[in-house]
C-alpha positions as CSV (number, residue, x, y, z in Angstrom):
1,M,111.0,97.3,226.1
2,A,110.4,95.5,222.8
3,A,109.5,97.4,219.6
4,S,105.9,98.2,219.6
5,G,103.3,100.2,217.7
6,A,103.7,98.8,214.2
7,A,103.9,101.7,211.7
8,E,101.6,101.5,208.7
9,A,103.2,100.7,205.3
10,K,104.8,103.8,204.0
11,G,106.1,102.7,200.6
12,G,109.6,104.0,199.9
13,L,109.9,106.6,202.7
14,P,113.3,106.7,204.5
15,R,113.7,104.4,207.5
16,V,114.8,106.6,210.4
17,A,115.8,105.7,213.9
18,V,116.2,108.3,216.7
19,F,118.7,106.8,219.1
20,G,118.4,108.3,222.6
21,A,114.9,109.6,222.2
22,G,114.6,112.2,224.9
23,L,113.2,115.7,224.7
24,I,115.0,116.7,221.5
25,G,114.9,113.3,219.9
26,I,111.2,112.7,220.4
27,Y,110.4,116.2,219.1
28,I,112.5,115.8,216.0
29,G,111.2,112.3,215.5
30,G,107.6,113.5,215.9
31,R,108.1,116.1,213.2
32,L,109.5,113.4,210.9
33,A,106.9,110.7,211.6
34,R,104.6,111.5,208.7
35,F,107.4,111.6,206.2
36,S,109.5,108.5,207.3
37,R,109.3,105.0,208.7
38,L,110.3,106.1,212.2
39,T,111.6,104.2,215.2
40,L,112.2,105.9,218.5
41,V,114.8,104.2,220.6
42,G,115.0,105.2,224.2
43,R,114.1,104.7,227.8
44,P,110.8,103.1,228.7
45,S,110.1,106.1,231.0
46,M,110.1,108.4,227.9
47,L,108.6,106.0,225.3
48,G,106.0,104.3,227.5
49,P,103.6,107.3,227.6
50,L,103.6,107.4,223.8
51,E,101.7,104.2,223.5
52,G,98.6,106.2,222.5
53,G,100.4,108.6,220.2
54,L,102.4,111.8,220.5
55,T,101.8,115.6,220.2
56,V,104.5,118.1,219.1
57,T,104.0,121.8,219.2
58,D,106.2,124.9,219.0
59,M,106.3,128.6,219.9
60,D,105.4,129.5,216.3
61,G,102.0,127.8,216.4
62,H,102.7,124.3,215.0
63,N,100.4,121.8,216.7
64,E,100.5,118.2,215.5
65,A,99.0,115.0,216.9
66,I,100.8,111.9,215.7
67,A,98.9,108.6,215.9
68,A,100.7,105.7,217.5
69,D,100.7,103.7,214.3
70,R,102.9,106.3,212.6
71,F,106.0,105.2,214.5
72,R,107.6,102.3,216.4
73,R,109.1,102.4,219.9
74,S,112.0,100.3,221.0
75,G,113.8,100.1,224.4
76,S,116.9,98.5,222.9
77,A,119.4,98.9,220.0
78,D,117.4,96.3,218.1
79,G,115.4,99.3,216.9
80,L,118.3,100.3,214.7
81,A,118.3,97.1,212.7
82,D,116.8,98.4,209.5
83,A,117.7,102.1,209.7
84,E,118.9,104.1,206.7
85,L,119.4,107.2,208.9
86,V,120.3,107.2,212.6
87,L,119.8,110.5,214.5
88,V,121.9,110.3,217.6
89,T,120.4,112.5,220.4
90,V,121.9,110.9,223.5
91,K,123.7,112.9,226.1
92,S,127.4,113.5,225.5
93,Q,128.4,111.1,228.2
94,A,126.7,108.3,226.3
95,S,128.4,108.8,222.9
96,E,130.6,105.7,223.4
97,D,127.6,103.5,224.3
98,A,125.7,104.9,221.2
99,A,128.6,104.1,218.9
100,A,128.8,100.5,220.3
101,A,125.0,100.1,219.7
102,I,125.2,101.4,216.2
103,L,128.2,99.2,215.4
104,A,126.4,96.2,216.7
105,R,122.9,96.7,215.3
106,A,122.7,99.4,212.6
107,P,123.3,98.5,208.9
108,E,126.8,99.4,207.7
109,G,125.4,101.8,205.1
110,A,123.2,103.8,207.5
111,V,124.0,107.5,207.7
112,V,124.6,108.8,211.2
113,I,123.9,112.4,212.2
114,S,125.0,113.5,215.7
115,F,122.4,116.0,217.0
116,Q,124.1,116.4,220.4
117,N,125.4,119.2,222.5
118,G,129.1,120.0,222.7
119,V,131.7,120.2,219.9
120,A,133.4,116.8,219.9
121,N,130.6,114.2,219.7
122,A,130.7,113.6,216.0
123,A,134.4,113.2,216.1
124,R,134.1,110.7,218.9
125,L,131.5,108.7,217.0
126,R,133.6,108.7,213.8
127,A,136.6,107.4,215.7
128,L,134.5,104.5,217.0
129,L,132.6,103.8,213.7
130,P,135.4,103.6,211.1
131,G,134.2,103.4,207.6
132,R,130.7,104.7,208.4
133,T,129.3,108.0,207.4
134,V,129.0,110.3,210.5
135,I,127.7,113.8,210.0
136,A,128.0,116.6,212.6
137,G,124.8,118.4,213.3
138,M,123.4,121.1,215.6
139,V,120.0,121.6,217.3
140,P,119.7,125.3,218.3
141,Y,116.5,125.1,220.3
142,N,115.1,123.9,223.6
143,V,112.3,121.4,224.0
144,V,110.2,121.0,227.1
145,Q,107.8,118.1,228.0
146,R,104.4,119.7,228.7
147,A,102.8,116.4,229.4
148,P,104.2,112.8,229.1
149,D,103.1,112.6,225.5
150,H,103.5,116.3,224.6
151,F,106.8,117.9,223.5
152,H,107.1,121.6,222.8
153,R,109.9,123.6,221.1
154,G,110.3,126.8,223.1
155,T,113.1,128.7,221.4
156,P,113.8,129.5,217.7
157,G,116.2,128.1,215.2
158,S,116.8,125.6,212.5
159,L,118.7,122.3,212.3
160,V,122.2,122.7,210.9
161,V,124.4,120.0,209.5
162,E,127.7,119.7,207.7
163,A,127.1,119.6,204.0
164,G,127.6,116.5,202.0
165,A,126.1,114.1,199.4
166,A,125.2,111.6,202.1
167,L,122.2,113.9,202.9
168,D,120.7,113.5,199.4
169,P,118.1,110.8,200.3
170,F,116.9,112.8,203.3
171,R,116.7,116.4,202.4
172,Q,113.2,116.2,201.1
173,M,112.0,114.4,204.2
174,F,113.3,117.1,206.5
175,A,112.0,119.9,204.3
176,E,108.5,118.4,204.1
177,S,108.4,118.0,207.9
178,G,108.9,121.8,208.3
179,M,112.5,121.3,209.5
180,P,114.6,122.0,206.4
181,L,118.3,121.3,207.0
182,A,120.6,124.3,206.9
183,E,123.9,122.9,205.5
184,T,127.3,124.5,206.1
185,A,131.0,124.0,205.3
186,N,131.9,125.5,208.7
187,I,130.2,123.1,211.1
188,E,133.0,123.6,213.6
189,G,132.1,127.2,213.8
190,V,128.5,126.4,214.1
191,M,129.0,124.0,217.0
192,W,131.3,126.4,218.8
193,G,128.7,129.2,218.3
194,K,126.1,127.0,219.9
195,L,128.4,125.9,222.7
196,L,129.1,129.6,223.6
197,I,125.3,130.2,223.8
198,N,124.9,127.0,225.8
199,L,127.2,128.4,228.5
200,N,124.0,129.8,229.8
201,N,122.6,126.3,230.4
202,A,124.6,126.1,233.6
203,V,123.3,129.6,234.8
204,N,119.7,128.6,233.9
205,A,120.0,125.3,235.7
206,L,121.4,126.9,238.8
207,S,118.7,129.6,238.8
208,G,115.8,127.1,239.2
209,V,113.6,129.3,236.9
210,S,112.5,129.3,233.3
211,L,114.8,130.9,230.6
212,A,112.4,133.8,230.2
213,E,112.4,134.5,234.0
214,Q,116.2,134.1,234.2
215,L,116.8,136.6,231.3
216,R,114.6,139.1,233.0
217,Q,117.1,139.3,235.9
218,R,120.2,141.3,235.2
219,D,122.5,139.5,237.6
220,F,121.7,136.2,236.0
221,R,122.4,137.8,232.6
222,K,125.7,139.2,233.9
223,A,126.6,135.7,235.2
224,W,126.1,134.4,231.6
225,A,128.0,137.3,230.2
226,L,131.0,136.6,232.4
227,A,131.2,133.0,231.2
228,L,130.7,134.0,227.6
229,K,133.3,136.7,227.6
230,E,135.8,134.4,229.2
231,A,135.2,131.7,226.5
232,L,135.2,134.2,223.6
233,E,138.7,135.4,224.6
234,L,139.9,131.8,224.4
235,V,138.2,131.0,221.1
236,K,139.8,134.1,219.6
237,R,143.2,132.5,220.0
238,T,142.2,129.5,217.8
239,K,141.4,129.1,214.1
240,V,137.7,128.5,214.9
241,K,135.4,131.1,213.4
242,P,132.2,130.9,215.5
243,V,128.9,131.3,213.7
244,D,126.3,133.5,215.5
245,P,123.5,131.1,216.4
246,L,121.2,133.9,217.5
247,P,120.3,137.0,215.5
248,V,122.7,138.9,217.8
249,S,126.5,139.1,217.4
250,L,128.3,136.9,219.8
251,A,130.9,139.7,220.2
252,L,128.1,142.2,221.4
253,L,126.1,139.7,223.5
254,P,128.1,140.0,226.7
255,Y,127.6,143.8,226.7
256,I,123.9,143.6,225.9
257,L,123.4,141.0,228.6
258,S,125.0,143.3,231.1
259,L,122.7,146.3,230.4
260,P,120.2,147.5,233.0
261,D,116.8,145.9,232.7
262,S,115.3,149.1,231.3
263,L,117.8,149.0,228.4
264,Y,118.3,145.3,227.9
265,G,115.0,144.5,226.2
266,K,115.3,147.4,223.8
267,A,118.9,146.7,222.9
268,M,118.2,143.0,222.3
269,A,115.2,143.8,220.2
270,Q,117.1,146.2,218.1
271,A,120.2,143.9,217.7
272,A,118.0,141.0,216.8
273,G,115.7,142.9,214.5
274,G,112.7,141.7,216.5
275,R,113.5,138.0,215.7
276,M,114.5,136.9,219.3
277,K,111.7,135.2,221.2
278,V,111.8,132.9,224.3
279,D,108.7,130.9,225.0
280,P,107.6,131.1,228.7
281,H,107.9,127.3,228.9
282,A,111.5,127.1,227.7
283,R,114.3,126.0,230.0
284,S,117.8,124.6,229.4
285,S,118.4,120.9,229.0
286,M,120.7,121.1,231.9
287,A,117.9,122.4,234.1
288,D,115.7,119.5,232.9
289,D,118.5,117.0,233.9
290,L,118.7,118.5,237.4
291,A,115.0,118.4,237.8
292,K,115.0,114.7,236.9
293,G,118.0,113.9,239.1
294,R,120.2,113.0,236.2
295,K,123.9,113.8,235.6
296,T,124.2,116.9,233.4
297,E,126.4,117.6,230.3
298,V,128.3,120.4,232.0
299,D,131.6,118.6,231.4
300,W,130.9,118.8,227.6
301,I,129.8,122.4,227.6
302,N,131.5,124.6,230.2
303,G,134.1,121.8,230.6
304,E,135.0,122.2,226.9
305,V,136.0,125.8,227.7
306,L,138.2,124.4,230.5
307,R,139.9,122.0,228.1
308,L,140.5,124.9,225.6
309,A,142.0,127.0,228.4
310,A,144.3,124.2,229.5
311,A,145.5,123.7,225.9
312,Q,146.5,127.4,225.9
313,G,147.9,127.4,229.4
314,K,145.3,130.0,230.3
315,P,142.8,130.1,233.3
316,A,139.0,129.9,232.9
317,P,137.9,130.6,236.5
318,V,134.3,131.6,235.8
319,N,133.5,128.5,233.8
320,R,135.4,126.3,236.2
321,R,133.3,127.7,239.1
322,L,130.1,127.0,237.1
323,V,131.2,123.4,236.6
324,E,131.8,123.1,240.3
325,L,128.4,124.6,241.2
326,V,126.5,122.4,238.7
327,R,128.2,119.3,240.2
328,E,127.0,120.5,243.6
329,A,123.5,120.9,242.2
330,E,123.7,117.4,240.9
331,A,124.4,116.3,244.5
332,G,121.3,118.2,245.7
333,A,122.4,121.8,246.3
334,L,119.5,124.3,246.2
335,P,119.0,126.9,243.4
336,W,120.9,130.2,243.6
337,K,119.6,133.7,243.8
338,A,120.8,135.9,241.0
339,S,122.9,138.3,243.1
340,A,124.5,135.4,245.0
341,L,125.5,133.5,241.8
342,L,127.0,136.6,240.2
343,A,129.0,137.4,243.4
344,A,130.3,133.8,243.5
345,L,131.5,134.1,239.9
346,L,133.1,137.5,240.4
347,R,135.0,136.1,243.4
348,A,136.2,133.2,241.2
349,K,137.3,135.6,238.5
350,A,139.1,137.8,241.0
351,G,140.9,134.7,242.3
């Protein structure tokens, strides 16, 4: 698909390209559209419905209609040709392809931010883009597609990036869009904190229900708790200091998740200070991939726990079983009942 929808002249606003414009990329791009010269680069199936414009909403009441002339759409890497900032939002398995496209088409001085799942994608991009500025970033929230041209943020959180002077030309743009960048010197801890929370992506995908419905069922919560506790034990043996991505301590979360339904809501509300909300439309990106018949990122989420375990010579049977079950789901296996999934993980843990 050739570039289309010529954006109106915007003076000296930053030229931004979102590479891999899916749910997250289109939402972030939509929020930036009024404050940048934006190009969305992605699949025709995602960008085609945006010919008449785009709507972005969130669980906090933001509701914005973006006219089609506020952004361009491109189905090829040619959309990177004049970018000053490239936001990489492709799936982890496409990082090498993204690097090749950036190397071939993006200006050498373009700043690259990896807003991808997992903990290794920025490093992978840096290795393939020598001499270019690559910044690791983290998106804490889920986005759902309510309609072909309507993208909705369904969980809380702010964009986090590793601090650096390369961000200077872009901070104001993000702030004006309502998505101020939270900068950190411990991006590794931030990404590991997000990955630990994302271990629930596999549970949610296997459940076949929304995040809100999944979290209402104790056995699904206990399944997540098993995977989380296993991973936390492995991370404790490293130099990584995970940053809590939720207003709840990661150390306490497995115990809170395992509480009976009558106590779980109260304990979570108390631990989070009333700041933990899940929109009824929210579901994990892995669940969305399964619904669309696409390969998931399980190898870069739960699989990262397996690599950490292997490096330590330790087992990780719960996360290994989740990887296996998600692969079966990719091949067409049906969703799991909560009790059955928990039983399968307990069997794996027992060996």
